[in-house]
Residue frames as a rotation matrix with the C-alpha (Angstrom) as fourth column:
MET 1
-0.856 -0.183 -0.483 164.27
0.222 -0.975 -0.023 53.18
-0.467 -0.127 0.875 179.25
ARG 2
-0.822 0.570 0.018 161.52
-0.168 -0.272 0.947 53.09
0.545 0.775 0.320 176.67
LEU 3
-0.159 0.778 -0.608 159.13
0.703 0.521 0.484 51.43
0.694 -0.350 -0.629 179.11
THR 4
-0.414 -0.077 -0.907 159.83
0.834 -0.431 -0.344 54.03
-0.364 -0.899 0.243 181.81
VAL 5
-0.931 0.038 -0.362 159.18
-0.144 -0.952 0.270 56.99
-0.334 0.303 0.892 179.55
ALA 6
-0.681 0.716 -0.153 156.16
0.001 0.210 0.978 55.31
0.732 0.666 -0.144 177.94
LEU 7
-0.114 0.652 -0.750 154.46
0.901 0.386 0.198 54.60
0.419 -0.653 -0.631 181.26
SER 8
-0.554 -0.155 -0.818 155.29
0.612 -0.742 -0.274 58.04
-0.564 -0.652 0.506 182.59
ALA 9
-0.966 0.207 -0.158 153.86
-0.259 -0.724 0.639 59.80
0.018 0.658 0.753 179.52
THR 10
-0.454 0.841 -0.293 150.73
0.271 0.444 0.854 57.66
0.849 0.309 -0.430 179.60
VAL 11
-0.126 0.373 -0.919 150.12
0.991 0.095 -0.097 58.25
0.051 -0.923 -0.382 183.31
GLN 12
-0.770 -0.210 -0.602 150.77
0.299 -0.953 -0.051 61.97
-0.563 -0.219 0.797 182.90
GLY 13
-0.877 0.478 -0.044 148.26
-0.237 -0.353 0.905 62.14
0.417 0.805 0.423 180.04
VAL 14
-0.201 0.824 -0.530 145.62
0.612 0.528 0.589 60.20
0.765 -0.206 -0.610 181.96
ASN 15
-0.314 0.030 -0.949 146.12
0.894 -0.328 -0.306 62.43
-0.321 -0.944 0.076 185.02
THR 16
-0.973 -0.032 -0.229 145.71
-0.046 -0.944 0.326 65.51
-0.226 0.328 0.917 182.82
LEU 17
-0.583 0.804 -0.115 142.39
-0.111 0.061 0.992 64.18
0.805 0.591 0.053 181.54
ILE 18
-0.095 0.548 -0.831 141.20
0.852 0.477 0.217 63.13
0.515 -0.687 -0.512 185.01
ASP 19
-0.681 -0.260 -0.684 142.10
0.652 -0.640 -0.407 66.47
-0.332 -0.723 0.605 186.64
SER 20
-0.374 0.561 -0.738 140.00
-0.345 -0.823 -0.451 68.58
-0.861 0.086 0.501 184.29
PRO 21
-0.578 0.118 0.807 137.97
0.593 0.740 0.317 66.49
-0.560 0.662 -0.498 181.81
THR 22
0.473 0.874 0.107 135.68
0.730 -0.321 -0.603 69.35
-0.493 0.363 -0.791 180.75
GLN 23
0.400 -0.392 -0.828 138.40
-0.348 -0.901 0.258 71.77
-0.848 0.185 -0.497 179.63
PRO 24
0.999 0.021 -0.032 139.34
-0.037 0.322 -0.946 71.48
-0.010 0.946 0.323 175.95
LEU 25
0.365 -0.931 0.009 142.99
-0.834 -0.332 -0.440 72.33
0.412 0.153 -0.898 176.68
SER 26
-0.027 -0.365 0.930 143.33
-0.754 0.619 0.221 69.27
-0.657 -0.695 -0.292 178.90
TRP 27
0.730 0.308 0.610 142.27
0.146 0.801 -0.580 67.09
-0.668 0.512 0.540 175.94
VAL 28
0.890 -0.440 -0.117 144.76
-0.283 -0.333 -0.900 68.88
0.357 0.834 -0.421 173.69
ILE 29
0.001 -0.927 0.375 147.54
-0.973 -0.087 -0.214 68.10
0.231 -0.365 -0.902 176.16
GLY 30
-0.022 0.018 1.000 146.42
-0.716 0.698 -0.029 64.77
-0.698 -0.716 -0.003 177.63
LEU 31
0.851 0.454 0.265 145.47
-0.157 0.701 -0.696 62.83
-0.501 0.550 0.668 174.51
PRO 32
0.664 -0.671 -0.329 148.79
-0.433 0.013 -0.901 63.37
0.609 0.741 -0.282 172.66
GLU 33
-0.186 -0.734 0.653 150.66
-0.981 0.105 -0.161 62.37
0.050 -0.671 -0.740 175.83
ILE 34
0.290 0.371 0.882 148.75
-0.447 0.868 -0.217 59.11
-0.846 -0.331 0.417 175.94
LEU 35
0.992 0.101 -0.080 149.38
-0.112 0.380 -0.918 58.50
-0.063 0.919 0.388 172.22
VAL 36
0.290 -0.956 -0.045 153.11
-0.744 -0.196 -0.638 59.22
0.601 0.219 -0.768 172.60
GLY 37
-0.165 -0.308 0.937 153.25
-0.898 0.439 -0.014 56.88
-0.407 -0.844 -0.349 175.60
MET 38
0.627 0.471 0.621 151.56
-0.186 0.864 -0.467 54.09
-0.757 0.177 0.629 173.66
ALA 39
0.893 -0.353 -0.279 153.83
-0.287 0.030 -0.957 54.64
0.347 0.935 -0.074 170.63
LEU 40
-0.059 -0.959 0.276 156.91
-0.918 -0.057 -0.393 54.38
0.393 -0.277 -0.877 172.85
LEU 41
0.108 0.160 0.981 155.52
-0.733 0.680 -0.030 51.34
-0.672 -0.716 0.190 174.63
ILE 42
0.783 0.231 0.578 155.22
0.153 0.829 -0.538 49.35
-0.603 0.510 0.614 171.40
GLY 43
-0.240 -0.970 -0.035 158.24
0.260 -0.099 0.960 51.01
-0.935 0.221 0.276 169.78
PHE 44
0.267 0.414 0.870 156.39
0.954 0.016 -0.301 52.65
-0.138 0.910 -0.390 166.89
LEU 45
0.480 -0.194 0.856 158.04
0.390 -0.827 -0.406 55.69
0.786 0.528 -0.321 165.27
THR 46
0.475 -0.301 -0.827 160.38
0.880 0.148 0.451 55.85
-0.014 -0.942 0.335 168.23
PRO 47
-0.646 -0.761 0.056 162.49
0.759 -0.648 -0.055 58.88
0.079 0.007 0.997 167.18
ILE 48
-0.448 0.560 0.697 159.38
0.000 -0.780 0.626 61.01
0.894 0.280 0.350 166.68
ALA 49
0.621 0.720 -0.310 157.67
0.267 0.177 0.947 59.74
0.737 -0.671 -0.082 169.82
GLY 50
0.148 -0.662 -0.735 160.87
0.989 0.120 0.090 60.15
0.029 -0.740 0.672 171.87
ALA 51
-0.809 -0.426 0.406 161.33
0.459 -0.888 -0.018 63.73
0.368 0.171 0.914 170.69
SER 52
-0.037 0.889 0.457 157.69
-0.094 -0.458 0.884 64.50
0.995 -0.010 0.101 171.48
ALA 53
0.668 0.244 -0.703 158.02
0.599 0.385 0.702 62.97
0.442 -0.890 0.111 174.94
SER 54
-0.328 -0.880 -0.343 161.19
0.943 -0.281 -0.181 64.96
0.063 -0.382 0.922 175.51
LEU 55
-0.735 0.093 0.671 159.54
0.100 -0.965 0.242 68.25
0.670 0.245 0.700 174.57
GLY 56
0.341 0.939 0.045 156.48
-0.008 -0.045 0.999 67.46
0.940 -0.341 -0.008 176.67
SER 57
0.500 -0.228 -0.835 158.55
0.837 0.374 0.399 66.54
0.221 -0.899 0.378 179.72
LEU 58
-0.634 -0.772 0.049 160.72
0.749 -0.629 -0.208 69.61
0.192 -0.095 0.977 179.30
ALA 59
-0.404 0.576 0.711 157.66
-0.108 -0.802 0.588 71.86
0.908 0.161 0.386 179.11
THR 60
0.658 0.639 -0.398 156.24
0.273 0.290 0.917 70.20
0.702 -0.712 0.016 182.22
GLY 61
0.105 -0.719 -0.687 159.55
0.990 0.140 0.005 70.65
0.092 -0.680 0.727 184.05
VAL 62
-0.794 -0.382 0.473 159.80
0.401 -0.914 -0.066 74.32
0.458 0.137 0.879 183.12
SER 63
0.037 0.884 0.466 156.21
-0.162 -0.455 0.876 74.93
0.986 -0.108 0.127 184.22
TRP 64
0.706 0.171 -0.687 156.97
0.582 0.412 0.701 73.29
0.403 -0.895 0.191 187.58
LEU 65
-0.377 -0.895 -0.237 160.10
0.911 -0.311 -0.272 75.42
0.170 -0.319 0.933 187.95
MET 66
-0.691 0.176 0.701 157.95
-0.001 -0.970 0.242 78.53
0.723 0.166 0.670 187.55
ALA 67
0.403 0.908 -0.114 155.37
0.069 0.094 0.993 77.26
0.912 -0.408 -0.024 190.04
TYR 68
-0.469 -0.465 0.750 155.63
-0.723 -0.286 -0.629 77.92
0.507 -0.838 -0.202 193.72
GLY 69
0.707 0.705 -0.059 155.01
-0.525 0.579 0.624 75.19
0.474 -0.410 0.780 196.19
ARG 70
0.557 -0.452 0.697 156.51
-0.630 0.317 0.709 72.76
-0.542 -0.834 -0.109 198.59
ASP 71
0.039 -0.541 0.840 157.47
0.196 0.829 0.525 70.06
-0.980 0.144 0.138 196.15
ALA 72
0.914 0.305 -0.267 157.44
-0.160 -0.335 -0.929 71.99
-0.373 0.892 -0.257 192.87
HIS 73
0.187 -0.930 -0.316 161.25
-0.966 -0.234 0.115 71.83
-0.180 0.284 -0.942 192.60
GLU 74
-0.483 -0.361 0.798 161.35
-0.337 0.917 0.211 68.04
-0.808 -0.167 -0.564 193.02
LYS 75
0.440 0.717 0.541 158.64
0.338 0.426 -0.839 67.59
-0.832 0.552 -0.055 190.39
ALA 76
0.822 -0.186 -0.539 160.54
-0.524 -0.618 -0.585 69.88
-0.224 0.763 -0.606 188.02
VAL 77
-0.224 -0.972 0.069 163.78
-0.895 0.234 0.381 67.95
-0.386 0.024 -0.922 188.45
THR 78
-0.275 0.204 0.940 161.97
0.073 0.979 -0.191 64.66
-0.959 0.016 -0.284 187.85
ALA 79
0.778 0.621 0.097 160.35
0.179 -0.071 -0.981 65.99
-0.603 0.781 -0.166 184.66
ILE 80
0.558 -0.644 -0.523 163.69
-0.821 -0.519 -0.237 67.30
-0.119 0.561 -0.819 183.38
TYR 81
-0.459 -0.686 0.564 165.38
-0.579 0.713 0.396 63.94
-0.674 -0.144 -0.725 184.08
LEU 82
0.140 0.617 0.775 162.59
0.350 0.701 -0.621 62.26
-0.926 0.358 -0.118 182.14
SER 83
0.894 0.139 -0.427 163.24
-0.289 -0.549 -0.784 64.68
-0.343 0.824 -0.450 179.29
VAL 84
-0.027 -0.982 -0.185 166.93
-0.959 -0.027 0.283 63.71
-0.283 0.185 -0.941 179.24
ILE 85
-0.457 -0.070 0.886 166.01
-0.075 0.996 0.040 60.01
-0.886 -0.048 -0.461 179.13
SER 86
0.611 0.754 0.241 163.63
0.248 0.107 -0.963 60.75
-0.751 0.648 -0.122 176.26
VAL 87
0.592 -0.506 -0.627 166.45
-0.784 -0.540 -0.306 62.40
-0.184 0.673 -0.717 174.33
ALA 88
-0.482 -0.789 0.381 168.56
-0.685 0.611 0.397 59.29
-0.546 -0.069 -0.835 174.90
ILE 89
-0.037 0.556 0.830 165.76
0.299 0.799 -0.522 57.11
-0.954 0.229 -0.195 173.52
THR 90
0.857 0.362 -0.367 165.48
-0.178 -0.460 -0.870 59.39
-0.484 0.810 -0.330 170.50
LEU 91
0.261 -0.854 -0.450 169.19
-0.961 -0.275 -0.034 59.12
-0.094 0.441 -0.892 169.79
LEU 92
-0.583 -0.528 0.618 169.56
-0.540 0.820 0.191 55.39
-0.607 -0.223 -0.763 170.53
GLY 93
-0.563 0.449 -0.694 166.51
-0.644 0.288 0.709 54.22
0.518 0.846 0.126 168.61
PRO 94
0.332 0.932 0.142 163.82
-0.832 0.219 0.509 51.69
0.444 -0.287 0.849 169.36
GLY 95
-0.358 -0.491 0.794 165.83
-0.792 0.610 0.021 48.56
-0.495 -0.621 -0.607 170.11
ALA 96
-0.955 -0.147 -0.257 165.37
-0.268 0.802 0.535 44.95
0.128 0.579 -0.805 169.07
ILE 97
-0.590 0.798 -0.123 161.99
0.796 0.551 -0.251 44.42
-0.133 -0.246 -0.960 170.72
SER 98
-0.453 0.454 -0.767 159.91
-0.150 -0.887 -0.436 47.04
-0.879 -0.082 0.470 168.95
LEU 99
0.563 0.725 0.396 157.48
0.383 0.196 -0.903 47.50
-0.732 0.660 -0.167 166.14
ASP 100
0.652 -0.410 -0.638 160.04
-0.680 -0.689 -0.252 49.68
-0.336 0.598 -0.728 164.33
ALA 101
-0.441 -0.863 0.248 162.52
-0.670 0.500 0.548 46.79
-0.597 0.076 -0.799 164.29
ARG 102
-0.215 0.457 0.863 159.86
0.400 0.848 -0.349 44.50
-0.891 0.270 -0.365 162.82
LEU 103
0.775 0.631 -0.035 158.72
0.256 -0.364 -0.896 47.02
-0.579 0.685 -0.443 160.19
PHE 104
0.862 -0.436 -0.260 162.02
-0.502 -0.661 -0.557 48.58
0.071 0.611 -0.789 159.15
GLY 105
0.593 -0.676 -0.438 164.64
0.431 0.726 -0.536 46.04
0.680 0.129 0.722 160.27
ARG 106
0.735 -0.415 -0.536 167.38
0.503 -0.196 0.842 46.43
-0.455 -0.888 0.064 162.82
ARG 107
0.847 -0.524 0.092 170.07
-0.358 -0.689 -0.630 48.99
0.393 0.501 -0.771 162.25
GLU 108
0.701 -0.699 -0.141 173.62
0.663 0.566 0.490 47.81
-0.262 -0.437 0.860 162.50
ILE 109
0.848 -0.499 -0.179 176.52
-0.515 -0.855 -0.058 50.18
-0.124 0.141 -0.982 162.81
ILE 110
0.736 -0.667 0.117 179.69
0.674 0.706 -0.219 48.89
0.064 0.240 0.969 161.18
ILE 111
0.763 -0.572 -0.300 182.85
-0.348 -0.755 0.555 50.53
-0.544 -0.319 -0.776 162.37
PRO 112
0.855 -0.464 -0.229 185.59
-0.074 0.327 -0.942 50.31
0.512 0.823 0.246 159.74
GLU 113
0.529 -0.760 -0.378 189.03
0.838 0.396 0.376 49.16
-0.136 -0.515 0.846 160.69
ALA 114
0.620 -0.390 -0.681 191.52
-0.090 -0.897 0.432 51.90
-0.780 -0.207 -0.591 161.36
SER 115
0.940 -0.334 -0.069 193.56
-0.062 0.032 -0.998 52.76
0.335 0.942 0.009 158.33
ARG 116
0.603 -0.795 0.059 197.10
0.220 0.237 0.946 51.52
-0.766 -0.558 0.318 158.65
PRO 117
0.306 -0.577 -0.757 200.12
-0.868 -0.496 0.026 52.61
-0.390 0.649 -0.653 156.73
PRO 118
0.874 0.012 -0.486 201.31
-0.298 0.803 -0.516 50.00
0.384 0.596 0.706 154.23
HIS 119
0.695 -0.666 0.272 204.06
0.051 0.423 0.905 47.66
-0.717 -0.615 0.328 155.38
LEU 120
0.570 -0.572 -0.590 207.40
-0.822 -0.405 -0.401 48.15
-0.009 0.713 -0.701 153.72
């Protein structure tokens, strides 16, 4: 999942810069998308990068929903699906193969045994 969102964010950022390289707004949008994609690719600060990717994908999806065109709806649905996957990455964490796991250690969730009434 992390690889999918990372590559998508990176490609989206590069396309933003290629489409209009002289406009300052394209740099404001494209460069952070590339940085978020690279952070997700290596698994660095995954919750922050995942939340950023989710917000960016959601904004892209909403903008495509407002646009008119032949395939605007399909692009919007794809962007919203990518936003949902980004939320899942944010909630699940970076995983074992990530820079976060190397820097901060793996998180282990210990589920306590169910409390049982004492035996008589």
